[in-house]
C-alpha angles and dihedrals in degrees: 000000000000126000109230104174140013114230099189123249148254138207103344098337142095117210127210145172115230142172128227124224089260091056099256116143115233140185115234126199118190133186115250107183101330111147091230105018094159092052092049093049093045089051091051091049092050090051093050092050091048093050090050095054099085093046090228101121134024118251127168117266113257104234097174139352105183130148110319099346135080115196118198137177110271118251120205107212127220136180117292114254134192091238092055090046092054092050090047091054091055093044093050090052089052091049092052091047090056085075134197134252092245145344098286134027137262094241130067112274129229136172112197100327095323119109114240128193115246097173111135121259129195096242139011099252093055092044093049096047098042101036105028115025113026098047091055099043088050090049090050089051090050090050091052097247094112130040126226088257091052091052091049091054093053091045089054089052090050090053088062096051097094090052099047104031093101128232115345114260131185117257113287124210099246136179091225099204101049101157118145094264090064092053109084118195114213136171088263096048137268122345119193121218141174099028131184086201123188144129104287145127116308092221087066092069092047093049090049091053088055096047097080099014118264116214113264090007093161091054092048092050093044093053091044093052092048090054097039116012116218127229118263113275096032093131092053090050094058093097089052091057091044094059092086100050091043091051089050090051091052089053092049102036106021130222095352088088098036094096093050091050094049091046090053090049090051091050090052091051089051094056 
């Protein structure tokens, strides 16, 4: 393989375009200072392969995940269209319906370069609180981005999760980090990248799409709900499912996301 172009970087990664000996273009992600680059990249590869299993959504083929490099099939991007958004909504519903053995995953979890617990839990509220929210708000407190009072507010919101989570559902097969930057639009439709995949709650993926504004979000949600209706109150639960990504952003980027996290915690307490 030969690197043909540098694409910049993010978090603890450098990104590149390359070409294989057979002429295929590939995307290459390399560790650049991550404490456990190989573990992070192997986790991402495992998530991509697991999301691909049901054949419901498109993900890039994992060509190699060795050492400090992840090599993926290249995706040519194209403008987002309403037709592709509608098809994506249906495909995402099918992915979620493929299910998972448990809340969690059998490989070590990461989001960006941060470790994330994937150990199974008996129900979604306990999984979400213990594996997704509390570890990151406590890390943010330890890093000085949240105060003790901030942490206490989020912990109070977490105490309410079993009461306000909505009807119990079986584990869904979710992407886990489905913000708009991980949704690639191509001429053949949407391709999903950079997952934190696990068995979770399907509303988590939908709330993540809304967090930073996915193109044609209304069309995606409308098609999803036609294929797989959501339980009453799902719109009001969006802040609940955004606690985790906002806590992660506070850990990664500091106080810039503190206000959004505390607002979401207040919204949860008001439910």
